[in-house]
ROTOR-724973 format. One record per residue (C-alpha): residue number from 1; chain; x, z, y. Coordinates in steps of 0.1 Angstrom, whole numbers, m for minus. Each point is the difference from the previous one (the first is absolute). Example, Ala and Ser with C-alpha at 12.3 -4.5 7.8 and 13.67 -1.06 7.14 Angstrom:
<1; "A"; <123; 78; m45>>
<2; "A"; <14; m7; 34>>
END
This chain:
<1; "A"; <67; 283; 315>>
<2; "A"; <m6; m32; 16>>
<3; "A"; <18; m26; m24>>
<4; "A"; <29; m23; 11>>
<5; "A"; <m5; m30; 14>>
<6; "A"; <5; m29; m24>>
<7; "A"; <36; m15; 16>>
<8; "A"; <13; 36; 6>>
<9; "A"; <m9; 9; m34>>
<10; "A"; <18; m35; m14>>
<11; "A"; <33; 3; 18>>
<12; "A"; <21; 26; 14>>
<13; "A"; <14; 2; 35>>
<14; "A"; <36; m17; m15>>
<15; "A"; <m12; m24; m20>>
<16; "A"; <m24; m17; 22>>
<17; "A"; <28; m3; 28>>
<18; "A"; <23; m16; m32>>
<19; "A"; <m28; m26; m6>>
<20; "A"; <m2; m7; 38>>
<21; "A"; <36; m12; 0>>
<22; "A"; <m10; m25; m21>>
<23; "A"; <m22; m19; 26>>
<24; "A"; <19; 9; 29>>
<25; "A"; <31; m13; m22>>
<26; "A"; <m14; m34; m7>>
<27; "A"; <m11; m2; 41>>
<28; "A"; <34; 1; 13>>
<29; "A"; <14; m21; m28>>
<30; "A"; <m23; m28; 5>>
<31; "A"; <2; 3; 37>>
<32; "A"; <38; m3; m2>>
<33; "A"; <m1; m32; m24>>
<34; "A"; <m24; m15; 23>>
<35; "A"; <18; 2; 31>>
<36; "A"; <27; m12; m15>>
<37; "A"; <m13; m30; m24>>
<38; "A"; <4; m35; 10>>
<39; "A"; <m31; m12; 24>>
<40; "A"; <m17; m18; m26>>
<41; "A"; <m5; 34; m20>>
<42; "A"; <m24; 27; 9>>
<43; "A"; <m2; 33; m18>>
<44; "A"; <m27; 19; 21>>
<45; "A"; <m32; m7; m23>>
<46; "A"; <22; 22; m24>>
<47; "A"; <m9; 27; 28>>
<48; "A"; <m31; 3; m17>>
<49; "A"; <11; 16; m30>>
<50; "A"; <8; 29; 15>>
<51; "A"; <m32; 17; 9>>
<52; "A"; <m17; m12; m34>>
<53; "A"; <29; 16; m19>>
<54; "A"; <m6; 32; 21>>
<55; "A"; <m40; m1; m3>>
<56; "A"; <6; 3; m41>>
<57; "A"; <18; 41; 3>>
<58; "A"; <m13; 4; 33>>
<59; "A"; <m30; 8; 29>>
<60; "A"; <m12; m22; 26>>
<61; "A"; <17; 18; 24>>
<62; "A"; <31; m7; m16>>
<63; "A"; <m11; m32; m7>>
<64; "A"; <m7; m13; 35>>
<65; "A"; <34; 15; 14>>
<66; "A"; <21; m23; m25>>
<67; "A"; <m20; m26; 10>>
<68; "A"; <5; 3; 38>>
<69; "A"; <38; 6; m12>>
<70; "A"; <m3; m36; m15>>
<71; "A"; <m18; m13; 29>>
<72; "A"; <25; 13; 24>>
<73; "A"; <26; m18; m23>>
<74; "A"; <m15; m30; 5>>
<75; "A"; <1; 1; 35>>
<76; "A"; <40; 8; m2>>
<77; "A"; <2; m31; m18>>
<78; "A"; <m19; m24; 18>>
<79; "A"; <15; 14; 34>>
<80; "A"; <35; m5; m17>>
<81; "A"; <m4; m32; m14>>
<82; "A"; <m21; m22; 24>>
<83; "A"; <m29; 20; 23>>
<84; "A"; <m31; 22; m4>>
<85; "A"; <m22; m28; 12>>
<86; "A"; <14; m23; m29>>
<87; "A"; <m31; m13; m21>>
<88; "A"; <19; 6; m33>>
<89; "A"; <7; 32; 5>>
<90; "A"; <m32; 6; 18>>
<91; "A"; <m20; m4; m28>>
<92; "A"; <25; 19; m24>>
<93; "A"; <m7; 30; 25>>
<94; "A"; <m37; m5; m6>>
<95; "A"; <m4; m7; m34>>
<96; "A"; <22; 34; m3>>
<97; "A"; <m18; 20; 17>>
<98; "A"; <m37; m10; m16>>
<99; "A"; <19; 5; m31>>
<100; "A"; <15; 34; 8>>
<101; "A"; <m37; 8; 10>>
<102; "A"; <m17; m9; m33>>
<103; "A"; <27; 18; m18>>
<104; "A"; <m9; 28; 19>>
<105; "A"; <m32; m1; m8>>
<106; "A"; <8; m1; m36>>
<107; "A"; <18; 34; 5>>
<108; "A"; <m33; 15; 16>>
<109; "A"; <m16; m14; m27>>
<110; "A"; <23; 16; m30>>
<111; "A"; <0; 28; 18>>
<112; "A"; <m34; 10; 1>>
<113; "A"; <m4; m11; m31>>
<114; "A"; <26; 28; m15>>
<115; "A"; <m17; 27; 25>>
<116; "A"; <m32; m7; m19>>
<117; "A"; <17; m1; m39>>
<118; "A"; <14; 33; 11>>
<119; "A"; <m33; 15; 11>>
<120; "A"; <m10; m11; m33>>
<121; "A"; <25; 13; m20>>
<122; "A"; <m9; 34; 17>>
<123; "A"; <m35; m4; m9>>
<124; "A"; <11; m8; m38>>
<125; "A"; <20; 29; 1>>
<126; "A"; <m25; 27; 17>>
<127; "A"; <m29; m20; m31>>
<128; "A"; <27; 5; m25>>
<129; "A"; <6; 40; 9>>
<130; "A"; <m36; 7; 2>>
<131; "A"; <m17; m19; m33>>
<132; "A"; <33; 2; m21>>
<133; "A"; <13; 32; 4>>
<134; "A"; <35; 10; m10>>
<135; "A"; <m1; 21; m30>>
<136; "A"; <12; 36; 3>>
<137; "A"; <39; 2; m19>>
<138; "A"; <m16; 31; m19>>
<139; "A"; <m32; 10; m9>>
<140; "A"; <m9; 33; m16>>
<141; "A"; <29; m3; m32>>
<142; "A"; <6; m39; 2>>
<143; "A"; <22; m17; 20>>
<144; "A"; <m11; m37; 11>>
<145; "A"; <16; m29; 16>>
<146; "A"; <m25; m32; 11>>
<147; "A"; <10; m38; 10>>
<148; "A"; <m20; m28; 14>>
<149; "A"; <10; m32; m4>>
<150; "A"; <m15; m24; 22>>
<151; "A"; <m2; m40; m9>>
<152; "A"; <m2; m8; 35>>
<153; "A"; <34; 1; 21>>
<154; "A"; <m19; 14; 30>>
<155; "A"; <m32; 19; m18>>
<156; "A"; <2; 34; m2>>
<157; "A"; <m25; 13; m21>>
<158; "A"; <m23; m27; m24>>
<159; "A"; <m24; 11; m29>>
<160; "A"; <21; 17; m25>>
<161; "A"; <m5; 40; 9>>
<162; "A"; <14; 36; m11>>
<163; "A"; <m13; 31; 7>>
<164; "A"; <0; 41; m10>>
<165; "A"; <m20; 31; 2>>
<166; "A"; <9; 34; m7>>
<167; "A"; <m29; 17; m18>>
<168; "A"; <m2; 37; m10>>
<169; "A"; <9; m2; m35>>
<170; "A"; <30; m33; 9>>
<171; "A"; <5; m30; 12>>
<172; "A"; <m17; m34; 4>>
<173; "A"; <10; m31; 1>>
<174; "A"; <m12; m38; 8>>
<175; "A"; <11; m33; m5>>
<176; "A"; <m12; m32; 6>>
<177; "A"; <m2; m37; 6>>
<178; "A"; <m28; m18; 23>>
<179; "A"; <m13; m35; m17>>
<180; "A"; <11; m29; 28>>
<181; "A"; <20; 6; 31>>
<182; "A"; <m5; 2; 39>>
<183; "A"; <m18; 22; 18>>
<184; "A"; <m32; 4; m22>>
<185; "A"; <28; 14; m28>>
<186; "A"; <14; 24; 30>>
<187; "A"; <m35; 12; 6>>
<188; "A"; <m9; 1; m37>>
<189; "A"; <27; 22; m5>>
<190; "A"; <m6; 22; 27>>
<191; "A"; <m30; 8; m6>>
<192; "A"; <11; 13; m37>>
<193; "A"; <24; 21; 14>>
<194; "A"; <m22; 11; 22>>
<195; "A"; <m25; 8; m25>>
<196; "A"; <27; 19; m28>>
<197; "A"; <17; 18; 29>>
<198; "A"; <m37; 15; 8>>
<199; "A"; <m10; 3; m36>>
<200; "A"; <32; 12; m18>>
<201; "A"; <m5; 39; 8>>
<202; "A"; <m33; 2; m2>>
<203; "A"; <m8; m19; m38>>
<204; "A"; <10; 23; m26>>
<205; "A"; <m3; m21; m30>>
<206; "A"; <21; m36; 6>>
<207; "A"; <m26; m22; m15>>
<208; "A"; <m22; 12; 27>>
<209; "A"; <27; m7; 25>>
<210; "A"; <5; m37; m13>>
<211; "A"; <m38; m7; m2>>
<212; "A"; <m2; 11; 34>>
<213; "A"; <33; m24; 11>>
<214; "A"; <m20; m28; m21>>
<215; "A"; <m34; 8; 16>>
<216; "A"; <14; m3; 37>>
<217; "A"; <17; m36; m7>>
<218; "A"; <m28; m13; m16>>
<219; "A"; <m26; 10; 27>>
<220; "A"; <22; m13; 27>>
<221; "A"; <7; m31; m17>>
<222; "A"; <m36; m2; m1>>
<223; "A"; <m7; 2; 34>>
<224; "A"; <m30; m14; 18>>
<225; "A"; <18; m1; 31>>
<226; "A"; <28; m19; m13>>
<227; "A"; <4; m36; 15>>
<228; "A"; <m21; m28; m9>>
<229; "A"; <17; m27; m22>>
<230; "A"; <25; 29; m11>>
<231; "A"; <m23; 16; m26>>
<232; "A"; <12; m18; m30>>
<233; "A"; <38; 3; 11>>
<234; "A"; <m6; 38; 2>>
<235; "A"; <m19; m1; m28>>
<236; "A"; <32; m4; m24>>
<237; "A"; <21; 25; 17>>
<238; "A"; <13; 29; m22>>
<239; "A"; <27; 26; 1>>
<240; "A"; <22; 7; m28>>
<241; "A"; <5; 34; m1>>
<242; "A"; <21; 34; m21>>
<243; "A"; <m14; 36; 9>>
<244; "A"; <23; 29; m12>>
<245; "A"; <m6; 34; m4>>
<246; "A"; <32; 20; m8>>
<247; "A"; <m10; 39; 0>>
<248; "A"; <28; 22; 12>>
<249; "A"; <m2; 21; m30>>
<250; "A"; <m2; m23; m32>>
<251; "A"; <29; m22; m12>>
<252; "A"; <m23; m32; 4>>
<253; "A"; <m18; m23; 21>>
<254; "A"; <m37; m20; m2>>
<255; "A"; <m5; m34; 4>>
<256; "A"; <m25; m21; 10>>
<257; "A"; <5; m39; 1>>
<258; "A"; <m18; m24; 19>>
<259; "A"; <9; m34; m13>>
<260; "A"; <37; 13; 16>>
<261; "A"; <33; m7; m16>>
<262; "A"; <12; 32; m23>>
<263; "A"; <25; 18; 17>>
<264; "A"; <35; 9; m14>>
<265; "A"; <13; 34; m15>>
<266; "A"; <35; 5; 4>>
<267; "A"; <13; 29; m21>>
<268; "A"; <36; 7; m9>>
<269; "A"; <8; m39; 5>>
<270; "A"; <m26; m11; m20>>
<271; "A"; <m33; m23; 14>>
<272; "A"; <m30; 3; m13>>
<273; "A"; <m36; m16; 11>>
<274; "A"; <m31; 25; 9>>
<275; "A"; <m19; m25; m15>>
<276; "A"; <m41; 15; m2>>
<277; "A"; <m17; m10; m26>>
<278; "A"; <m36; m6; 13>>
<279; "A"; <9; m15; 35>>
<280; "A"; <m25; m2; 28>>
<281; "A"; <m16; m26; 21>>
<282; "A"; <19; m9; 29>>
<283; "A"; <m20; 17; 33>>
<284; "A"; <m23; m21; 16>>
<285; "A"; <m9; m14; m36>>
<286; "A"; <m22; 29; m10>>
<287; "A"; <m28; 1; 15>>
<288; "A"; <m21; m24; m22>>
<289; "A"; <14; 17; m32>>
<290; "A"; <2; 36; m14>>
<291; "A"; <37; 9; 5>>
<292; "A"; <20; 23; m21>>
<293; "A"; <21; 20; 22>>
<294; "A"; <20; 25; m30>>
<295; "A"; <30; 9; 11>>
<296; "A"; <27; 3; m29>>
<297; "A"; <28; 23; m1>>
<298; "A"; <37; m7; 0>>
<299; "A"; <29; 23; m4>>
<300; "A"; <16; 8; 30>>
<301; "A"; <27; 26; m2>>
<302; "A"; <27; 15; 25>>
<303; "A"; <28; m27; 5>>
<304; "A"; <m25; m31; m9>>
<305; "A"; <m1; m26; 28>>
<306; "A"; <m34; m21; m3>>
<307; "A"; <2; m35; 22>>
<308; "A"; <m33; m17; 14>>
<309; "A"; <4; m32; 14>>
<310; "A"; <m24; m29; 6>>
<311; "A"; <1; m33; m16>>
<312; "A"; <20; m14; 31>>
<313; "A"; <33; 10; m17>>
<314; "A"; <m10; m7; m37>>
<315; "A"; <m10; m33; 10>>
<316; "A"; <30; m8; 22>>
<317; "A"; <13; m33; m9>>
<318; "A"; <36; m12; 7>>
<319; "A"; <14; m35; 3>>
<320; "A"; <m5; m8; m39>>
<321; "A"; <m34; 12; 0>>
<322; "A"; <9; 29; m22>>
<323; "A"; <m24; 36; 11>>
<324; "A"; <22; 30; 8>>
<325; "A"; <7; 21; m28>>
<326; "A"; <m7; 39; 16>>
<327; "A"; <m4; 14; m31>>
<328; "A"; <35; m12; m13>>
<329; "A"; <16; 5; 41>>
<330; "A"; <m9; 39; m4>>
<331; "A"; <14; 7; m40>>
<332; "A"; <29; 15; 1>>
<333; "A"; <1; 19; 34>>
<334; "A"; <m5; 38; m16>>
<335; "A"; <11; 26; 33>>
<336; "A"; <m15; m25; 28>>
<337; "A"; <m21; 18; 29>>
<338; "A"; <m35; m20; 10>>
<339; "A"; <14; m8; 32>>
<340; "A"; <33; m12; m18>>
<341; "A"; <m21; m15; m28>>
<342; "A"; <m20; m25; 29>>
<343; "A"; <27; m8; 21>>
<344; "A"; <18; m17; m34>>
<345; "A"; <m30; m20; m6>>
<346; "A"; <m8; m10; 33>>
<347; "A"; <35; m12; 2>>
<348; "A"; <m3; m16; m36>>
<349; "A"; <m35; m11; 4>>
<350; "A"; <10; m21; 35>>
<351; "A"; <34; m16; m17>>
<352; "A"; <m25; m11; m28>>
<353; "A"; <m23; m20; 23>>
<354; "A"; <29; m12; 23>>
<355; "A"; <m10; 21; 29>>
<356; "A"; <m38; m12; 5>>
<357; "A"; <m30; 16; m18>>
<358; "A"; <m29; m20; m9>>
<359; "A"; <m23; 27; 2>>
<360; "A"; <m2; 35; 9>>
<361; "A"; <18; 28; m18>>
<362; "A"; <m7; 36; 2>>
<363; "A"; <19; 28; m22>>
<364; "A"; <m3; 34; m3>>
<365; "A"; <23; 27; m25>>
<366; "A"; <m8; 39; m8>>
<367; "A"; <19; 22; m15>>
<368; "A"; <m9; 31; m18>>
<369; "A"; <28; 25; 18>>
<370; "A"; <3; 34; m26>>
<371; "A"; <m17; 35; 14>>
<372; "A"; <16; 15; 25>>
<373; "A"; <17; 35; m11>>
END
């Protein structure tokens, strides 16, 4: 379905008619006041205001119509007070015609820019659906919820990422954060997500999967076909990531952390960090060193909830510079579903930062459901 025209989406027909009453009423008031004013008082120049006001909320056609109505009102004033060929009123009419044409051109330009912005938003939405696919609500014995909060108001996706893949024995989940911003960060996120989705169900060993992801990121950063002058900057890029393997038949999870913030485990209202003893280097920094991608096991039983997140959450600051206390805000809320937990955290996080994040933030909540009888 084709997207609606910007002006159609911004204003419905009834509000537009209500707004048009303002410039029309203003034209009527100025006309009557000018006709009744003393000969030395001329209010006609104020008729430039109605088309200017109209250009702020309506398209070029409506603006041109209001401008024509203002010119007609100026002509009526001239005919009543003196004559149409009066020098003063003639110049007022010419000036009003020029100003109406100018604001109409501005309205046309604004409308064109809004149309382009609408198209860009559509492309961004499509890119988000392709690159950062929504996670299913249920995967095997797991119930999952996810959320992505972009720092930029108009952005749909950035350098944070998450994905899930079903295997023969369980479910694998990745969450990551690309160093940097902009299109390059989006490209790196798409690269890692594509590699994970393609290999998660083929690599039987979790260590082999993470090693493959690290090799994929490193090979892309060392691409000799990269634009000249970008080699050094790209060489400093990397991706922090946490990769989980959750077996269906065992009350535990396996975790490999590549420089990523530790997940939170919520059990009976108590929160604990799943900190690995030997974290690996971020992906993209392991090409020149011997990386140890050894998974560590943690208890993950029925009713437990694991919260994955990126540093955009825990590094969010309030007006006083205080970091967001994620573990504290999660604690003491037993019985919350993954969806309810993320909804609560999103509202609380945005309240903490005053409505504007300094960095992209992503969260994934995973609950192990009881076995079906």
